[in-house]
C-alpha positions as CSV (number, residue, x, y, z in Angstrom):
1,M,174.3,90.0,109.9
2,P,171.5,91.3,107.7
3,V,170.5,93.7,110.6
4,F,174.1,94.7,110.9
5,N,174.4,95.7,107.2
6,R,171.2,97.5,107.3
7,L,172.3,99.7,110.3
8,L,175.7,100.2,108.8
9,S,174.0,101.5,105.6
10,I,172.1,104.1,107.7
11,F,175.0,105.5,109.6
12,V,178.0,105.2,107.3
13,V,179.1,108.8,106.2
14,A,179.8,110.5,102.8
15,S,180.4,113.8,101.1
16,L,181.1,115.2,97.6
17,P,183.0,118.5,97.6
18,L,181.7,121.3,95.4
19,A,184.7,123.3,95.8
20,A,187.8,123.0,98.0
21,A,188.8,126.0,100.0
22,S,192.3,126.9,100.9
23,A,193.2,126.4,104.5
24,F,191.8,129.1,107.1
25,A,189.8,130.6,104.3
26,Y,186.7,130.5,106.5
27,T,186.5,132.2,110.0
28,F,184.3,130.2,112.0
29,P,182.3,132.1,114.8
30,Y,183.4,132.3,118.3
31,D,181.3,130.4,120.7
32,P,181.5,131.9,124.4
33,S,179.9,128.6,125.7
34,A,182.3,126.3,123.9
35,P,182.5,123.0,125.8
36,T,185.9,121.3,126.2
37,I,184.3,118.1,127.5
38,L,181.3,116.3,126.0
39,K,179.6,113.5,128.2
40,T,178.9,110.2,126.4
41,P,176.4,107.7,127.6
42,P,177.6,104.6,129.6
43,T,177.5,101.1,128.5
44,G,174.1,99.7,128.6
45,T,172.1,102.7,127.9
46,G,169.0,101.7,126.3
47,V,166.7,103.3,123.4
48,G,163.2,101.8,124.3
49,V,162.0,104.4,126.7
50,A,161.9,108.2,127.0
51,A,164.4,109.2,129.7
52,R,167.2,111.7,130.4
53,N,170.5,111.1,128.9
54,Q,169.3,108.8,126.1
55,M,167.4,108.6,122.7
56,F,163.9,107.2,122.5
57,L,163.5,105.1,119.2
58,T,160.5,103.2,118.0
59,S,160.7,99.5,118.1
60,T,161.2,99.3,114.3
61,F,163.4,102.4,113.6
62,E,164.1,102.9,110.1
63,G,162.8,99.3,109.4
64,F,164.9,97.4,111.8
65,S,164.2,96.0,115.4
66,T,165.6,98.0,118.2
67,T,164.5,95.4,120.8
68,G,167.2,94.9,123.3
69,V,169.6,97.4,121.6
70,T,171.9,99.2,124.1
71,L,174.8,101.5,123.7
72,T,178.4,100.8,124.3
73,T,181.1,103.3,125.4
74,P,183.9,103.3,122.6
75,T,187.5,102.8,123.6
76,T,188.6,105.4,121.1
77,P,191.6,107.6,122.4
78,W,189.6,110.8,122.8
79,V,187.0,109.1,125.2
80,H,188.0,108.9,128.9
81,G,185.3,107.2,130.9
82,Q,182.2,109.0,130.1
83,E,184.1,112.1,128.9
84,V,184.8,113.0,125.4
85,A,187.9,115.3,125.2
86,V,187.0,117.8,122.2
87,S,190.7,118.8,121.7
88,E,191.7,115.2,121.2
89,I,189.2,114.4,118.5
90,P,191.1,113.8,115.2
91,F,188.7,115.8,113.2
92,V,188.2,115.2,109.4
93,E,190.5,117.8,107.8
94,G,189.9,120.2,105.0
95,E,187.6,123.0,104.4
96,V,185.0,122.5,101.4
97,N,182.6,125.2,100.6
98,W,179.0,124.7,99.6
99,A,176.4,126.6,97.7
100,S,173.7,126.2,100.5
101,E,170.2,126.9,99.7
102,L,167.1,127.0,102.1
103,K,163.7,128.6,101.7
104,T,161.2,128.8,104.6
105,W,157.7,129.9,104.8
106,V,154.5,129.4,106.8
107,K,151.0,128.7,105.2
108,N,147.8,127.5,106.8
109,G,149.4,126.5,110.1
110,V,152.4,124.6,108.5
111,R,155.8,125.7,108.4
112,Y,157.8,124.6,105.2
113,F,161.5,124.1,104.3
114,K,163.1,123.5,101.0
115,G,166.7,123.4,100.3
116,N,169.6,121.4,99.0
117,G,170.8,120.2,102.4
118,V,174.4,121.3,102.6
119,P,175.5,123.9,105.1
120,N,176.4,127.5,104.7
121,H,179.9,126.9,106.3
122,P,182.6,124.8,105.0
123,T,182.7,121.0,105.9
124,G,185.6,118.8,106.1
125,A,186.9,117.1,102.8
126,F,185.0,114.0,102.0
127,P,186.0,111.5,100.6
128,I,188.8,111.1,103.2
129,T,192.2,110.4,101.6
130,S,194.6,111.3,104.4
131,G,194.9,112.4,108.0
132,E,194.4,110.7,111.4
133,A,190.7,110.3,110.8
134,Y,191.4,108.1,107.6
135,Q,192.0,105.0,109.8
136,Y,188.6,105.2,111.5
137,Y,186.8,105.5,108.3
138,A,188.8,103.1,106.4
139,A,187.9,100.4,109.0
140,V,184.3,100.7,108.2
141,P,183.1,99.0,105.0
142,D,181.0,100.7,102.4
143,P,177.6,98.5,102.5
144,S,176.7,99.3,98.8
145,G,180.0,97.7,97.8
146,E,180.8,100.7,95.5
147,Y,183.8,101.8,97.5
148,A,186.6,99.9,99.2
149,N,185.5,101.2,102.5
150,A,183.7,104.3,104.1
151,A,186.5,106.6,103.6
152,G,185.9,106.5,99.8
153,I,182.2,107.4,99.9
154,P,181.2,110.8,98.5
155,I,178.2,113.1,99.1
156,A,176.1,115.6,97.1
157,P,173.4,118.1,97.6
158,Y,169.9,116.6,97.7
159,D,166.2,117.9,97.4
160,L,165.5,118.5,101.0
161,F,161.8,118.9,101.7
162,M,160.4,119.4,105.3
163,A,156.9,120.4,106.8
164,V,156.1,120.9,110.4
165,P,153.2,122.2,112.6
166,A,153.8,126.1,112.7
167,N,152.1,126.3,116.1
168,P,152.9,123.0,117.8
169,I,151.0,121.6,120.7
170,Y,152.7,120.0,123.8
171,S,151.9,116.3,124.5
172,N,152.3,114.8,127.8
173,T,153.2,111.5,126.2
174,P,156.7,111.6,124.4
175,T,156.9,110.2,120.9
176,A,159.8,108.0,119.8
177,F,162.0,108.6,116.9
178,A,161.2,106.5,113.9
179,E,163.7,107.8,111.3
180,L,167.3,109.4,111.3
181,T,166.3,113.0,110.6
182,L,164.8,114.8,113.7
183,A,165.3,118.5,113.0
184,I,166.8,121.1,110.5
185,A,169.3,123.8,111.5
186,T,167.8,126.8,109.9
187,Q,171.0,128.8,110.7
188,T,173.0,126.7,108.2
189,G,170.6,124.6,106.0
190,A,171.7,121.2,107.3
191,T,169.9,118.7,109.4
192,F,170.2,117.1,112.9
193,H,170.2,113.3,113.0
194,V,169.6,110.7,115.6
195,N,172.8,110.3,117.8
196,L,173.3,106.5,117.2
197,A,176.0,104.9,115.2
198,L,177.3,101.4,114.4
199,T,180.8,100.0,114.6
200,N,182.6,96.6,113.8
201,D,182.8,95.9,117.5
202,P,181.1,92.9,119.0
203,D,178.8,95.4,120.8
204,P,178.3,97.9,117.9
205,Y,175.8,100.5,119.1
206,V,177.6,103.7,120.1
207,D,177.4,107.5,120.3
208,P,178.7,108.7,116.9
209,I,181.1,111.4,118.3
210,A,182.6,108.9,120.8
211,A,183.3,106.4,118.1
212,L,183.9,108.1,114.7
213,P,185.6,111.5,113.9
214,T,183.4,114.2,112.5
215,D,184.5,117.4,110.8
216,Q,185.3,120.3,113.0
217,C,181.6,121.4,112.9
218,F,180.6,118.1,114.3
219,G,179.0,117.0,111.1
220,H,179.3,114.2,108.4
221,P,176.8,113.0,105.8
222,V,174.8,109.9,105.2
223,H,173.3,108.9,102.0
224,M,174.8,112.0,100.7
225,E,173.1,114.1,103.4
226,Y,175.2,116.2,105.6
227,H,174.0,116.3,109.2
228,Y,175.2,117.1,112.8
229,H,176.2,115.4,116.2
230,G,177.4,116.5,119.3
231,Y,178.7,120.1,119.8
232,S,176.8,120.9,116.6
233,W,176.4,124.5,117.2
234,K,180.1,125.2,117.0
235,C,179.8,126.5,113.3
236,F,176.4,128.2,113.5
237,P,176.7,131.9,112.6
238,D,174.5,133.3,115.3
239,Q,175.7,132.1,118.8
240,G,173.9,134.8,120.7
241,K,175.2,136.6,123.9
242,A,176.7,134.8,126.8
243,S,174.4,136.7,129.2
244,E,171.3,135.8,127.2
245,H,169.1,132.9,126.3
246,S,170.5,131.1,123.1
247,P,168.9,132.0,119.8
248,L,166.9,129.6,117.6
249,F,169.1,127.3,115.9
250,G,166.3,125.3,114.0
251,Y,163.2,123.2,114.2
252,A,162.4,119.8,115.3
253,L,160.0,117.6,113.1
254,D,157.2,118.3,115.6
255,G,157.5,121.9,115.1
256,F,159.1,123.0,118.5
257,G,162.2,125.2,118.2
258,V,165.7,123.9,118.8
259,F,167.8,126.5,120.7
260,G,171.3,126.6,121.8
261,P,172.9,125.7,125.1
262,R,171.9,128.7,127.3
263,G,168.7,129.1,129.2
264,D,167.3,132.4,130.9
265,G,170.1,134.7,131.9
266,G,172.6,132.9,129.7
267,V,172.9,129.9,132.2
268,L,174.3,127.0,130.6
269,L,171.9,124.1,130.7
270,A,172.7,120.5,131.8
271,N,170.5,117.5,131.4
272,D,169.1,117.7,134.8
273,D,167.6,121.1,133.8
274,L,165.7,119.5,131.0
275,D,163.0,116.8,130.5
276,E,163.4,113.4,129.0
277,C,162.9,115.0,125.5
278,H,165.9,117.4,126.2
279,G,163.6,120.5,126.5
280,H,161.7,122.6,128.8
281,K,159.1,125.5,128.9
282,S,160.2,129.1,129.3
283,I,160.0,132.4,127.6
284,I,161.4,132.4,124.0
285,D,161.1,134.6,120.8
286,W,158.7,132.8,118.7
287,D,158.1,134.3,115.2
288,G,159.0,137.7,116.7
289,V,156.6,137.5,119.6
290,L,157.7,136.5,123.2
291,A,155.8,133.4,124.2
292,D,156.0,130.9,127.1
293,M,156.2,127.7,125.4
294,Y,158.1,124.3,125.1
295,H,161.3,124.2,123.2
296,Y,164.5,122.0,122.8
297,H,168.1,122.8,123.8
298,L,171.4,121.6,122.5
299,N,174.1,121.0,125.2
300,H,177.3,119.1,125.9
301,E,175.6,115.9,127.3
302,Y,174.2,113.0,125.4
303,P,172.0,113.0,123.4
304,Y,173.3,116.6,122.9
305,G,169.8,117.5,121.6
306,P,166.2,116.3,121.2
307,G,165.9,112.8,122.6
308,C,162.3,112.3,121.6
309,F,159.4,114.4,120.3
310,R,157.0,116.5,122.7
311,G,154.6,117.6,120.0
312,T,151.2,116.0,119.3
313,E,151.7,116.0,115.6
314,I,155.1,114.9,113.6
315,G,155.7,116.6,110.4
316,V,157.4,115.2,107.2
317,F,160.8,115.0,106.1
318,S,162.0,113.8,102.7
319,S,165.5,113.9,100.9
320,D,163.6,113.4,97.6
321,G,161.4,116.5,97.4
322,D,157.8,116.9,98.5
323,P,156.5,113.3,99.2
324,S,152.7,114.2,98.9
325,P,151.1,111.4,96.8
326,V,148.6,113.9,95.3
327,P,148.7,117.6,94.5
328,A,147.9,119.4,97.6
329,P,149.1,122.7,99.3
330,L,149.7,120.9,102.6
331,P,151.8,117.9,103.6
332,F,150.5,115.0,105.4
333,L,150.4,115.8,109.3
334,G,148.4,114.4,112.2
335,A,147.2,110.7,111.9
336,V,148.7,110.1,108.5
337,A,152.1,111.6,109.4
338,A,152.1,109.6,112.6
339,R,152.8,106.6,110.5
340,R,156.2,108.1,109.8
341,W,156.5,107.0,106.1
342,S,159.6,105.1,105.5
343,R,162.0,106.5,102.9
344,R,161.1,103.8,100.4
345,L,157.4,104.6,100.8
346,R,158.1,108.5,100.4
347,I,160.0,107.7,97.1
348,R,157.1,105.4,95.8
349,L,154.4,107.7,96.6
350,R,155.9,111.1,95.5
351,H,154.0,112.5,92.6
352,Q,155.6,114.5,89.8
353,A,153.7,117.5,91.0
354,S,152.7,118.7,94.4
355,S,151.5,122.3,94.5
356,S,152.1,125.6,92.6
357,D,152.2,127.6,95.7
358,P,155.4,126.7,97.3
359,P,158.6,128.1,95.7
360,T,160.3,126.1,93.1
361,S,162.7,123.5,94.5
362,P,166.3,124.5,94.3
363,Q,167.2,121.2,92.6
364,T,165.9,119.9,89.2
365,K,165.0,116.3,89.4
366,Q,165.6,114.0,86.4
367,R,162.5,112.5,85.0
368,S,161.9,109.6,82.7
369,T,159.7,109.9,79.5
370,N,156.5,109.1,81.3
371,G,157.0,111.9,83.8
372,E,157.8,109.8,86.9
373,V,160.6,111.1,89.0
374,I,163.8,108.8,88.8
375,A,164.7,108.5,92.5
376,R,168.4,108.3,93.6
377,N,169.7,105.0,94.1
378,R,169.6,104.8,98.0
379,L,170.8,102.1,100.4
380,L,167.5,102.0,102.3
């Protein structure tokens, strides 16, 4: 049960509204490639190797053992065999507007991101107090014990910091995911998370969108951090043209770009068109220049986005600001970053100052009398 509780604390969702919007106050962009069916993995799908149609996780993902972990196809009403019927998902209701912030810049071969983690589009209303989705969240306990169940958990903006190689290098050997956050959606300011969730069933490991309703943007928060699953590009402002390659939607932690569902000529890509990390090499617009390089795609088949990393270096993500232990203009990349600091270690090592060069963080952190950052109370 300790492992169960730890996993549950990782994947339970939460949200704290800044301002509730009236119904239909926001017009979501039209997606010419909108899928009506998503493909979820079959029971028995593993996480221990890099392969098409699955996630590749380290043996100690987020501090717990993944040895022997396999996914189970949920029996929720919107799942039919391996098909997830988008129109039947009881999405979390409501439209909540957010004051999204994201700054991006490149320096000395590193691409930086600083923001507050909330998206520039409305989200569903969290905590959930009514609607069909409520029953699914209310059945999941709050691991912190603060709320009666997961339906009551709120969220808030956070101090997002991310640094990745600006010129990523392809590796023949895939790298497994060691933590939840795998990419940032620069079109919206929110992040992508590993597509793995936990239920109260005897076989608990599942595809999140098959087991638990998200909001209509296929997002929900964890530890006050809103993130995407499944058909996540639904609410992105630039969908591109149906006859062309999808535009850039964001960046993975290894620095490679994350693009939409269309390849050259606007062809919708299936998993069979992509490698085991859910990407391939073709001509893309990279920082304003056409380049023949590797990149990831989002699509309608699990894992819906990056399934492992292809870069030789893995960057740094932190939800508590710059985690550099000493003042320095560059984050830890390469061999140091390959250790993939745990969130606890990041908080413990984070110094009160990092560098005067990057822009000021959009969120002011509370500090104690001796100048140390008071970290947010986290479940991990």
